[in-house]
Structures are given as structure tokens and as C-alpha cells.
N, C-alpha and C positions, 0 to 999 in steps of 0.2 A: 502448925496446922491443927485446927480444932478437931477433936475426935467426933465421929458421927454418933448420933443418938442410937441407943440399942434398937434393933429391928424387932417388929412384932411378928416376924416370920418364925413359926415354931411348929412342933408336931401337929398341933391343932389346925394349922393353916392348910394341911393337905386334905383335899376332898376325894372321896372314893365314890365315883358315880356307879350306881347299881341299876340293874334291870334295863329299862328303856330310857333312863335319864340322859345318857349320852346323845340319843337321838333328839330329845327335846332341847338340849343345850345347843347342839350344833346340827340342825336339820339339814343344812346345805351339804354336809359331808355324806349324807345318806340318800338324798333325793333331790329332785328339782323343787325350788321354792317359788318359782314364778307362778305356778298353778299346781293343783293336786293331780294332774294327769298321770304322772309316774306312780303316785301312790295307788291310784285306781288300777294302773297297769299291773302292779304287783299281784292284785287279786285276780285280774284277768289272766295273767300268765299261769297262775295255779290251775284255773279252769282249762286253759289251753293244754297244759301238761297232762291233764287227765285224758283229754281227747287224743293227744299225741301218743299216749301210752295205750290207746285203743279202748278206753272205758267210757267215752262220752261222745254224743253226736249232736249236742245242742248247747249253745252258750247264749244267754240273754243278758243284756245290760239295760237297766232302767234308770232314767234321769227323773227323779221325783220332784214334785212341785216345791218341796221344802228345802231343796238344794242338796239332798243326799243322793247317793248313787248305789244301786244294787247290781250285783253280778250273780247270776244263777247258772248252775251247770247240772248235767245229769251223770256226773262221774261217780266214783265209788263212795264219796262222802268222807269227811275227815274223821278218823277214829276218835272216840271220846272216852274210851276206858282209861284206867290208870296206867301211866308209863311204868314199866317194870323196875326202873332204877330211880326215877324222880318221885314216884308215888304221888303224882298229880295227874289230872285229866290231860290226855295228849292234846286235845283241842285248845286247852288253856295255855299249854307250853308253846304251841305253834304261834300263838298271837301275843305272847308276853315275853318270850326269850329270843334274843338275837341269835342268828345262826342255828335255828332249830327247824327240822323238817324231814320229810321222807326222801329228799333228793340226795342225801348223803349216802343212802343205801344203794351203791352202784354195782354191787355184785350181781352175778347171774341169778335171776329170780327176784331181784330187788324191786321195791315199789315203783321206782322210776329208772329205766335204763338211760333214757335221753331226756334232759330237761334243761330249762334255763336257770335252774337254781344253783346252789352252792356258793357262787361268788358274791352275789348281793346278799342283803340281810332280810329280804322278803316282807311278808305281810305284817310282821311285828313293827316295822317302821310305819306302815299305814295306820296301824292301831295306835302307836304312840302319838301320831299327829292328828288324831280324830277326836272330836268332842264326844262322839258316841260311835260304837261299832257293834253290830249285831251279827251273830253267826248261827245258822241253822244247818244241821247235817242229818241226812237221811241214809240209814244203812242198817242191814241185818234186822229189818222189821221194827226198828225203833227210830224216834225223832229226838235229837238232842239240840238244845239251844243255850246260848250264853251271850252276855253283853258286857262291853267294856266302855270305859270313859278315860281318855288320856292314857290308854294302855293298861289301866287297872280294872279288875273285875268289879262290875257293879251289880250285875244279875248273875248269881251263881248258876252253874251248870244244872239244867233240869232235863230229865229223860222221860219220855212216855212211849207207849206203843203206837205204831203207825195206825192211822184210821183209814177208812175206805177212800177219803178224799186226798190223802197224802200221796206224793210220788214215792216210787220204790227206792230210789237212790239219788244222791247228788248233794250239792252244797249251795247255800244261799248266804251271801254276805252283803250287808247294807252299811255304808260308811257315811258319816257326817264329817267332812274335813273341817279342822279347826282353823278359822280365818286368821288367827294370830301368827300362824306359821307361813302363810302364803301372801304374795302380793295381791292375788285375787283368787277367790274360790271358784270362779267361773271356768269351766273346762273349755279348751279350744276345740270347737266342734269339728272343724276340718281335720285336725290331727287325730281326734278320737275316731271319726268315721274311717279315716285312712288306716288306722291301726286295726280296727275291727274287720275291715274289708280284707286286709292282708292276712289276718288269721284264717279267714275263710278260704283264701286262695291257697295257702300253704297246707291246709287240711281238707283236701277234696272230700266232699260228702258231708262235712260238718256244717250245720246251719248256725250262723251268727246273726243276732238280732239286736237292734238298738231302738228302744221305745222312749220317747220324750213326752212326759205327762203334761207339761205346760202347753206344748204345741200340738199335742194329741197326734203325733206322727210316729210311724214305725218304719224303720228301714231293715231289710233282710238281705243277707248275702249268703249265697251258696254257689260254689264253683265246681263244675265237673271237668272243665277244659284246662284247669291248672294254670301254670305259669304263662303259657303262650297267650291264652285269652286275656289274662290280666295285663301282660306287657303291651299287647296290641291296643287294648282299651286306654292304657295310660299314655301311649304315644300319640293319641288323638289324631290318628290318620296320617302321620308323617310317613312318606313313602320309604319302605324298607328295602334294602338291597338283599343281602342274605339274612336269613333268620335261622338260628341254630339252637336246638334244645336237646337236653339229655339228662341223664342221671347215672350215678354210679355209687355203689355201696359195697363195703368190704365184707367178705365172708370169713369164715373161721381160718382159712389158709393164708390170709394176707398179713401184712405187717401192722395193720390197724385193728382196732377192736371191731368185733362183728356188728354190722349195722352202721358204722361210721361212713360218711360220704357226703354227697351233695346232689341236689337237683338244680338245674339252671335253664334259663332261656336268654339268649343274647341276640339282639337285633342291631344291625349296622345301618345307619342313615347318613345321607349326605347333608341334610339340613336339620334345623330344629335343635332344641336343647336336649342333650342326652338324659335319659331317665335311668337312675341307678339305685337299686334297693337290694339290701342284703339282710339275711336273717341267720341266726344260729339257734337251733332248737326252738324255732318260732319267735325268738326275741329279736326285735328290729335293731340292727347295728348301724345307726345313722352315721357314725364316724368311720365305718368300714372296719378294716383290720386284716388279719393274716389270711382269712378265707378269701377275701377279695384279691389279695396279693397272689394267692394260688390260682384264682380264675385268670388274672392278668398274665401270670407266668404260662399257664396252659395255652391260652389263646395265642400269645406271642410266639411261643415255640412251634405250635402247630402251623400258624400262618407262615412263619419264617421257613419251616421245612417244606411247605407247599411251594413257596416262591423259588427256593433253591432247586427243588425237584423239577419244576417246569421252566427253570432258567429265565425268570421274569425280572430279576433285579437289575436296573440300569447301572452302568459303571459309575463308581464314585458315590453311590447312595448307600448310606449306612442306616439300617433299620433298627429302631429302638422300640421298647414295649409301648411307650405312649403313642407312637405312630399307629399301631394296631388298635390301641384302646381309645384313641381320641374320639371316634364316632360310634363307640359302642354304647348301647343301652342294654341293661340287663336286670333280671331278678335272679338272685342267688339264694338258695336255702340250704344251709349246711347242717349236718347232724354230727355233733362232736360229743364224745362220751363224757369228758371232763373239761368243759370250756373254762378258759381263764380270761376274764374281762379286765379292761382298764376302767376303774371307777365303779362306784356302786350302782350307777344307773345303766351299766352294761352297754354303753354306746359303741365300744370298739373291742373287737376280739384280739387277744394277745397271744393265743396258743400257737407256739412255733410250728408244731406238727401240722397245723391246718394248711400251711402253704403247700407242703408236699402232698397232703391228703387230697385237696381239691385239684391241684395240678395233675396228679397222677390219674385222675378220672377224666378231666376235661381234655387234656392234650391228645391221647389216643383216639377219643371219640370224635374230636374235631378233625384230626388228620384223616380219619376214615371218611367222615362226612364230606370234607373238601374234595377228596379224590373221587367220591361218588357223584359230586355236583361240581364238576370242573368249571363250568361257566360262572357259577356263583363264586367259586374260589378265585377266579381271575378278576372278578369285579372287586372282591374284598382286597386282593393284592394290589390292585390299582389304587384303591382308596388309601391303603397304608403307605404305598410308595409316594403318592402325592403329598401326604402329610409329612413324610420324611424330607422330601425336597423343599417344602415350605419352611420347615424347621431349620434345615441346614442353611438356607439363604438368609434367614433372620439371624443366625449365629455367626455369620462370616463378618467379623469386625476387624478393623485394622488395629494392630498393636498400639498401645498408648505410647506416645513419644515423650521423652524427657529431654529438655534442652534442645540440643542440635541433632540428637540422634535417637535411635530406637533403644528403649530400655532393654538391657541384656538380662534375660532370666537367669536366676541363680543356677550354678552348675549342679548343686545337690538336689534341685527340684526334679522330681519324676512327674512329668506333666501327664495330663489325660489327652485323649484324642479329640473328644467333642469340644465344641465352642458354644454349646447351648447353655445359657445361664440357668435355665430352668432345670437342667439335668446335672451340671458340673458341681463338684465339691472338692475342696482341698483340705487335707488333714495335716495340721501342724503337730508333728509327732515328737514325743520326748525321746531323744537318744537315737544313735545310728543303728543300734541292734533292733529296736522296735521298728525303726524306719525300714529296715531290711525285710522284716516279716510283713509289714504293711504293704511294701512294694510288690511282694510276691502274692499276697492274698487279695489285693484290691481288684476292683473292676477297672481295667485300664482304659475302658471307653470313657468313663465319666469321673474317675477318682484320681486326684493328684496327691502326691505325698511330698511334704517338705520336712525332713528331719531337723531337729533343733539340738544343738550341743549344749549340755549343761543347763544351768538356770538362766532364764531370760533376764535381761536388765530390768530393774525396777524403774519404770519410766514416769512415775507419778510426778516427780519434780524435775524431769529433764525437759529443757526447752526444745521446742519443735525443730528449730534449725540445727540442733545438735544430735537429733535422733539417728541420722544416717551415719554417724561416726561408729555406731554399733553394727557389726556385720549381720547379726541375727535379725535385728529390727529392719535393716535395709533390705534383706532378702525377703522378709515377710511382706513389706510394703510393695516391692517390685513384683513378687509372685502374685499378690492379690490384684495389683493393677490400680490401686487407689492411693493418693498421697495423704499423709497425715493432715488432720484438720481439727478444728475445735467445734463445740456444740452449736455455736452461732454462725459458723461458716456454711457456705454452699459449695461443697467440693464437687469436682467433676467425677461422677460415678460411671460415665460411659466406658471407662477403661476397665471396669470390674470384670475379672476373668472367671469368677466362680460364684454361683448362686448361694452356696453354703461354705462358710469358713468354719471348720470344725477343730476344736482343741482336743487333742488325744494324748492323755498322759496316764501314768500308772494309777491304779486304784488306791495307792497308799498315801501317807501324809506328804511325802516328797512330791508325788504327782499332784496332790491338791495345791501345794505351794506353787508349782509351775502353772496350774490353772489360774490361780489368783494373779500371778504376774502377767499372764497373757490377757486376762480379763481387764486388768488395770490398764494395759497398753491400749486395748480397744475402747474402753470407756473414756480414757483421757485423750487419745489421739486419733481414734477412728469411730467417734460416736454415731455418725450417720449410718454406719454398717449395722450397728445394734438397732437403731431406729427402724431401718429397713428390713429387719428380721433376717440378716445374713449370717449372724454369729451363733454358733452352736457349741455345746460341750458334749463330747462322746463319753459314754459311761461303760468302760470295760468291767468285766467281773473280777472279783477278788478271789473267789473260790471256784473250784470245779469238783463236782461229785460224780464219781463213776458208779452208776447204779447197776446192779445185776438184772437179768431178765426177771420179770414178775408177771405171772399170768400170761396174757396175750401180748404184753408189752415187751419188746426186745430190750436188751441191755442198752443203756443210754448214758451220755455225758450231759449232766445238768450243771448250769452255771448260776452263781449267786453274786449279786453286787456287794453284799455286806453280810455281817453276822445274822441280821434279822432274816434275810432271804435264805441263808444257809439253814437256819433253824426251821423255817417253813418247809424247805425241801426235805429235810430229815424227818419231820413230823409226817409229811405226806407219804414218804417211803414206808414209815412204820405202819401207817394206816393201810397201805397196800400189801402188808404182810411180809415186808423185808426185815429179816432179823438184824439185831444190833451187830455192827461190825462187818456186815456183808458188803457194805459200800466202802469206797475209798475217797478221802477228802484231800484235795491238793490245794495249796495256797500259792497263787502266783506272786512271786516277788516283784515282778515287773512285766511290762508288755513284751519285752525281749524273750521271756520264757515261753511265750505262746508260739505255736506253729502258725504258718500262714493260714492254714485251714481254720484253726481255732479263732484267730483274729478276725477272719472274714465272717465266720458264723456268729460270733458274739458281738462284734463291734462295728463291722463295715457293711454287712449285708442290710440293705434298706428294709427288708422284710422282717428281720429278726433283731436288729440292733436297738439300742435305746439311746436316742439322740435328744439332748435337752436344749430347746431354744433359749437363747439369752434375751430376755425381754425387760423393759424398763418403762413403767408407767410414768407419765409426766410429773405427777405429784411426788414421786419418789426421788427425783433427780437430786435435789439439794441434800436430802437425807442420805442417799447413797454416797454423794460426794464427801459429806462430812465423815461418814463411816470409813471410806477408803483413805481419807486423809489421816485418820487416827491409826489405821492399820499399816499404811505404807509410807507416811511422812517421816523424814529423817529426824525432825525435831519434836516428835510426838511421843517420846518414851513414856512420859507421865500419863498421857491420855490412854496409851496402849495398856499400861499397867492397870489403870482403873477399869478398863474394858475387860481385862482378863480376870480381875477380882470379882466383877459383877457376873460374868458369864462363864467363868472357867470350869465350873462343875457340870456344864452342859456339853463339854467337848469330849469326843471319843479319842482316846490315846492309842496310837498304833506303835507297839514296841517290837 
């Protein structure tokens, strides 16, 4: 075999991206690239954070004829003096450094107690993707201005005394988005108007204005009626059965930080499309998250308690959260001290404590309201019970038959009670020990457990008619209720017994191997389940950190998937003032080491777990097939060796 020519890969091949270069190289990692709305929203959120902190009463957005956009506010204005450590103007740092701003100052008396900052990377991304960005700030009797292009300073900071025509305080930002980074630079006007209107709703008394220079039109929003008026307008006259609104915020004596909590308005309707909007510190969370889970949990438990108290539940009807939630429209505004979001554009809240935070205020308030308005409570109970009856009828399917008789479910399967595909899930669990914890920790209503013994058979080269010779494969197929098939077959999926088929294995290398074996089985012999979005991989943590009480936060158990998350948790504890060694780190050798409560909290609970959907784009099918052949094929040792030589240094080794 001829030797390969020497590679030109050397020390000089490694590039170090500095400043805002990563944003320009991969803008899609930091913002939406279909249009610049999210970039403008980053500027708008800063103005809203000033109003949220109580320092502004007016926000104005201008759409200029040249395609640029301005956002003006009457907040405190961005500081422009030299930063004590960086020795550069603060206003310059805010717009040219990722992860720079006042929102990291979370302590008592900090610049921002509650904000949408911290998780995203802020206006520095807006600046990086702009042909030009101009900032003016008014504070302490002075006016400062600076301008950038592509994230670099082009007009240095200039400071002058305020004149008689100048406003006293505030910030003005004008942005010219760079067309090369976006599919279109035209802003979606309906989305922009909705965003501005929602800011006004969530900040009663604050005026929000949109002025379009081309159309010479101005829209102004100011709400004093809050969430109720907004929700009723959004429902467009759909008849409402009960409408429930309220708010709750923690004081210094509770388990949450002072000021944390939520405001909400919920309307139940028999007809029409439900309207659902949620916000965290004024940031719209279009993909929902844990604060919405808390609202759902609070509503369900309050309604369930009312039904039980008044003995309204018909025999044989099992009420589930979606039965109560199915006809609910709502606007939810949560305040969270340190929000953790999924993704830079902050579409989904991931903070686990938000479930308990929102639920702890919603449930008692709704229980009290229902018992003060019994007639409305009975109407709501009737609505939920009717939804449960409809769902149960749809879920009553005859068991799939095999040959001349009914397929006998595996004896080691611990089945769930529900037959609703939209709700059911089965966990294929590595080992009997972990299976035992999963059985005790699961939600028996909707979660089934099938323990698997040892390594599953490598089925890549096993003929379909020989699969059932293996007990584990036979049990998986019978439990799921679907026969093995190929990518071009049209299998009968009417016998499918679970909407989610979840692979649950240890977080170590052996667990990853079992994952690969099971994914090989589904890709090769149950591809239509992957196509239909029924296959998932559960992601249990590898580490647990026992953190001591810090400030107003009680002692807590924090979980990390891997070394990277562990490092992030420890960094956060250090920032919160926890001394080195005050925490305890435990490494799970396997799922069997977890108690039922830990397994539920980290891996099974739909509100806090991390469940990865297995997806395959059509273009990737042949590429994936070739890769799995190299990895799993018996006669592919040479191809595997080449693959390991090419990518071996990218592998994490678990010793």
C-alpha cells in the first residue's frame, strides 16, 4: 500500500478567532439569519430592561427610509467612562466584546436585578452583523457618541456637555443591518408590531412607539389593563367560560429570590384556536419552557383538587394535565433572577426551578378562586372531563395480533396505564438494577420500563427473519407493537403502543455503546419509527454536585451531563461566592447508582429531563448507512481502522 503524501496540517493551520469574528463566521449560532429582527430585538431588550428596572417610561422604534432602524429610550444611558480593569470606554466594550454588560451584576443593589441578559450574547452580535451602528448616550449632564462598522470602531468616542435641546438621560442606537448575513433585511412587520405591543402589555404605564418613515405612520401602545385586556383582545371575541388572572412574587422569607414570581391571565374557551404567549423578564419565549410547565402543573393540580373536593369525576375517567390545558389560552410573564435559556435567541426557558416557582403561586391562587366561583369551577371541570373522555375513547385500541393469537407482552415489561399515544412512552433501560430504579421513579400513568440485560445484539447484518431468535430484540418488538421492516416497506403502525420509544443507558462509554447498538437496530429494522419521530435518546447526568446554601438560595443538588457542564456549574458556584471545596462532586458509575427520586428528577420528568429526538434528513440516509456499515459491519475492520486514524483524536476517553 502506497504511503500517503505528507499533510499540510501544522501549527499554522490553527486559527484563533478573536473579538466578534466568531459571530461573523457563524452568525446562525448567535441569531436568526432569515431576517434581522432578533438583532433589533437585542437592542430593544436593553431598552426594556431599563424600564423593567424602573428607570424608563418610553421606548421609541424608528424604521428609517434608508433601511436602518433606531431604538430610543429614556433610561439611565450607557456608562461611557473607562472600565476600571479593561481601561477602555465601557460603551465600547458593551458593543465589541461578547458576554459583556451590566446584567452580570446580580447582587443586591446591582444595575439589573431582573433582566433577559446573561445567557445570550447581546448587542455585540447586532454590532458584528451591521454595516454601521451608531450609539448616543445621555447621562450625568453629558452626551457621548460612538460609531462602529462590522463590529469595529470607526468614529471614536466623543463627549460633550448637554445642551438645552438635549434630553436628560437615555440611549439612542441606530443600526444598518449588513445584507450579506441575512436572507432579507426587511423586517417582518407583524412580528415586530406584536413584539412591541407585548412589551407595552408587560410593562403597564410604559409607552412603546413604532414610527415608519416611508409610510409616515406611527403606532403607539400603552396598556393600563395589563394581561387581561391584552388576552381578551387577542382572542378576538371567542366566548370565554372562566377567566382567571393573578400574580405572585417571592418575599425575603421564601425559598426563591426576592421578587421572583409570575403574573398570568388564563382564559378557557370551547371553540377557536388557543392563544398562548409566555415571557421571562420581558423576553418572549416562543418555544415555551419550564415556566409554562409550572403554569400547566399549577392549573392541573388546582382543577383536579376542585373536582375531587366536589366529587365531580365520573367513574373510569382518568384526568391528565393536557385535559385541563387543551382549551386554555394564556399570557404568562415570569420574573426569574438568573434565567437559563436554550439557544442564543432565548426561545425556550430551561431553568428547572421555574416549574416549582410558577406552580407554587398559580396552584393556591386558582384553588381559592375556583372555590369562590363554584359555578365557573364546575364549567371548567366539565370541559376537562369531556376532553379526558374524548382522549380515552381515541386511545382504546385492540392489541396487535400475531399469527393466530394475541402477542403476549414480555414478562419483564412494566407497562403504563394509559393507552394514549400522545402521552405514552417506553424506556429501554440498560440493566436490571437501573430498571428497578426507573420502575420506582417513573410516572406509572404514562411511562413503561423494559430492562435489557447486557449488550444488545449487533443487528446490522442480521436477516429480518432471524431477529426474533434473540430474546431482547423479540421483547422490544412485541413491547413496541410494531414488526421489523425496511426503509422501503409500509409497515402496519396501528399497533404502536407508545408515542415515544426512549433509549436510556449509562452516561459512560459502555452506555454509549448500548445506545449505538439500539440505534443500529432502529435504523436497520424499524426505520419508519425514526421517520415518524418516535425514537429518542435520554441523557442522564454523569456528575452530581452537592452545593451548600448561598445567599438566599438553599442547598441544592446540581447535575451535569459531562465535564463541560461540570466546569460551568463550578464556575457559577465560585461567582456566587462559594469557597473552593465547599461543594461535593459525585460521579455516577451507572444509572443503578441513582435513587428513584434522582432518576425521576434528572432523566424521567418531562419538565426537567433532556430527551434527544433521533432525526434523519433524507439527504443523510446513504451517508449514515455507509458510516454505520464501517462502524458495525463484521468485515469492515480496515475501514474502521482508517476511521479511527482520521478521527481518533476527537474522541473523549472514559477511563
